Structures are given as C-alpha cells and as structure tokens.
N, C-alpha and C positions, 0 to 999 in steps of 0.2 A: 119393445117392438119399434122399428124405424118408420117413421111417418113418410108420406109422400113429399111433404115440404122439405124435409131433411135431405131426402134423395135428390130433389131438385136443386137444392142449394149445393149439394156436393158436386153435381154435374156442372153447375155454374162456375164453381171454384176450379174445377178441372179444365174447363173451357178457357178461363182466364189465364190459367198456368200455361196452356198450349200456346195462346196468343203471345204471352211474354216469352216464351222459349224461342218461339218463331222469330220475334224481333231481336232476340239476342244473336240468333244464328245469322240473321240478315246483316246485322252490324259486323260480325266477325267475318262473314264473307266479303263485305266491303273493304274492311281493313287489309284482308289477305289480297285483295285485287290491287289495292293501293301499294302494298308493300312489294308485290311482285313486279309491278310496273315501275317502281323506283330503284329497286336492288339491282345491281349489275351482275352479269354472269361472273364477274371476277370474284364475287362473294362464294361462289360454289366450289372454290378451291381446285379448278380444272388445270390441266397442264397448258403452258403457253401455246402449244400447237393447237390444242382444241379451242381455245379462246380466239386465236387468229382465224381459224377456220369458221367459227361461228360469226366473227366480225365480218368475214368475207361475204356472208349472206345477209349482212345488215341485222344481226341478232346482237343486241347490247344489254338487254334486261332479261331477267328470269321470266317475266310476263311474256316477252317476245318468244323466248325459247319454248314456254308452255303451249304457245298458240301453233306451233308447227305440228303438221300432221305426223302421226306416229312413224310413217314410212319416209318422212321428209329428210331426215339426216343421212339417209342411205345414199343420196345423190350428191352430197356435199363433197367437193373435190378435196383430196388429202385427209379427209375424216374417215378413219378405219374403224374396224370393229372394236379394237381396244379403247379408241377414244370414245366411241358410243356407250361402251360398257362403263366407262369412267363418268360419262355425263348422267347415265341411268342411276349409278350409285350415288353421285352427288345430289341428284334430285331426291332419291329416297331418304338419303340422310337428312335433308332439309324438310321432310314430311310430305313431299309430292308423290303422288301415285302414277305419274305419267311414265310410261315405258316406251322408248323408241325402238324400232325393229332394227336388228343387226344385218349387215350386208351378207349376202350368201357366200 
C-alpha cells in the first residue's frame, strides 16, 4: 500500500521536474531570440529581389522579419505573391510558424 508520505514525495519530485523543464524552455527561448536577432535574412535563401524589397523597409534580420504584422508584407512595393510564398516557405523550413498573408 502506498503511504501518504510517498505520494507527497512523488508530487514534490514532479513539481521540481516541472520547474526544471520550465527553466530549460526559458533558456531555449532566449537563445532563439538572440539567434533570430543576429541572423540576417540572407541566411533564409531568398531571391535577391525579395531581399532587396525587405531591405527597402529596413528588415535585415530574421528577428525583424518575424516582428512584422502578418499583413505587413502585402504593402511592400515590388514584393508580390510569389516572393511572399517564398518567404513563408523559407521561414517554415527554418522552423518558424509565422505565415504572411498573400496579396489579393
């Protein structure tokens, strides 16, 4: 039979484990933020036209690109449907789930 003390000890172990996992996730999120703010959009493998269009709106890093509103790229001059599809694919390949809306 399991005693009350054993159950309480198991709960304590689970709580410590949750705290450790939370700390690990926090550290990984910090690294992700640092990496996206230092990696340039050139590392996404985009076409020169797409890169120049993003530079025209002062977007030079992946972090800056991720901070744009999902509808934000629709207004960028000379950045069309195909370019936005390519940007979405490149972000998806790098593990980001941000999707930009396509022009109508």
